[in-house]
N, C-alpha and C positions, 0 to 999 in steps of 0.2 A: 138084763138089758133093762128101766122101766121107764117114763113117764110120764106126767102126771100134766093136762093142758085145763088149765080155766078160764072163763069167760067171761073179762071187769062187768057187767053187767050192759043193761037195753041203751046205755046213754053210745055208743060205738062198736070196736072190733077191736077192742082190747083182751087180748090175752096171754097170760101167763104162764109161762111151764115151769112144772120145780125135776128139776131135774132126781133120776134114782144117788150121784151121788155127790143127795146134798145142793145144787146148784140153782136160779132160776137166772127165767132171762122172756123179756117179753117181746109181745111179737101182734105189732096192731097192721092196720091198713088204708089205703087214701082214702082224704075228703071221697071224692066219687064214688068210689066200695064202699058208704060209711061208714068210714073207720077216721080215725081222729089227728092223726100222722105221730104216735105213738112213739112209732119203734118201727125195728127192719120189720119187714114181709117175712111174711113166713119162707118162700120161695128167695129169700133174697139169707135169709138163716144156711135152710139148704146148700148155696153155695157158695157157705162161711161152712160152711160143713167142712163139701172137698177141698175147702182153702187148705183149715186150717187138718186137716190130715196129711194130706199127701204132704203140706212145709212138716206133719210133725216125720214124719218117713223121711226127709231129706235130710235135717237136720239128726236125726238119729243115726243112721245112713252114717252120718261124715265126722259126726264125734264118735263113732265105734272106730272110723278109718284112721281117727287119731288128726284128723286135719283141721288147720288154727281154722276155723267155724267159727264168726259174728256176729254175723247176720240173715236174716233169713224173708223176703219179701213174698207174696207170690200175688197177686193182680190179677183176679179171673173177670175171662170179656162171656158172657150168657146168653143166647140167642134162647126166644122160647119159641112154642109151633103157634101159629095163630089160632088154631081152634081149641076149646075145651079136650079135652084138658089142656092146658100150657106146658110141657114138657118143656124139659132143655131137648134142647135139639143141636144144639154142638157148644164149646165150653173149651175155652182156650186159655192154661195153668200160663200167667206167666213169672215166672220165677225171675226174684232177683238174689243172688246169692252173696256177700262176703265175707273176706280176712285174707288169712294173710299165705299166702304163694299155693293158691287153691288149685290143683288140674286140675283142666280143665272136661278130660278122662275123670271123672273120680267125680264130679262136682254131676255130669252125663250121665253116667251112669246112680246118681244114689237116684236122680231124677228120671230114670227110664226104670230104674229097682217099681215106687213110689207107685211109678203111671201100669206097667207090667206085671206087676206082683203082688204090695202092700196094701194102699190105698183103698179101704176098704164101699167109704161114699162115692170115688171114680167108681169103680165095677161096677155097685150100681149105678150110676147118670148118665153109662157109658151103654147100659143097657136101649136108651132113648135118645142117646145125645152124641156127637162126633166128636173126639176127647182130643185135645191136642194138645202139646208147651212151646218156652222155649226157653230162651236163658240171657241172664248178664251177670254177669263175675263181675266183680268189684276189688277188688286190688288194696290192702291196706295199708302195706306196703313193698309197692314192686319195688321188684330190682334195680338198683344199675345196671344203662346196657357199657 
């Protein structure tokens, strides 16, 4: 895996990343840090990467289990250290998983497997941060009682 980062030049702190898979994304800083607020901060992308990695796992596990998943959203709340390096110290992953008659045990299992076994990003961030997760399930076809 590789990635190349190019600085946008002397008028700011814009950086463009080109990934080995051929994709491009931008990063920028806040104006008080010399940036122009044109793109996400690098640490925001790190947090987003962890959320994407965990969501990927959850969706894949539920699909492989032949569950009728139709949506997965994860909202991450991260806290960082007060001093440099300002690593993440706490991160909560709040999953909202949508589908038809999804068994809570299956969704919890998928989230736990991602958290404990599969998500590489979480494994790395877990070296400095206390990781936690919470979960809501939205049934798109609730059974009549």
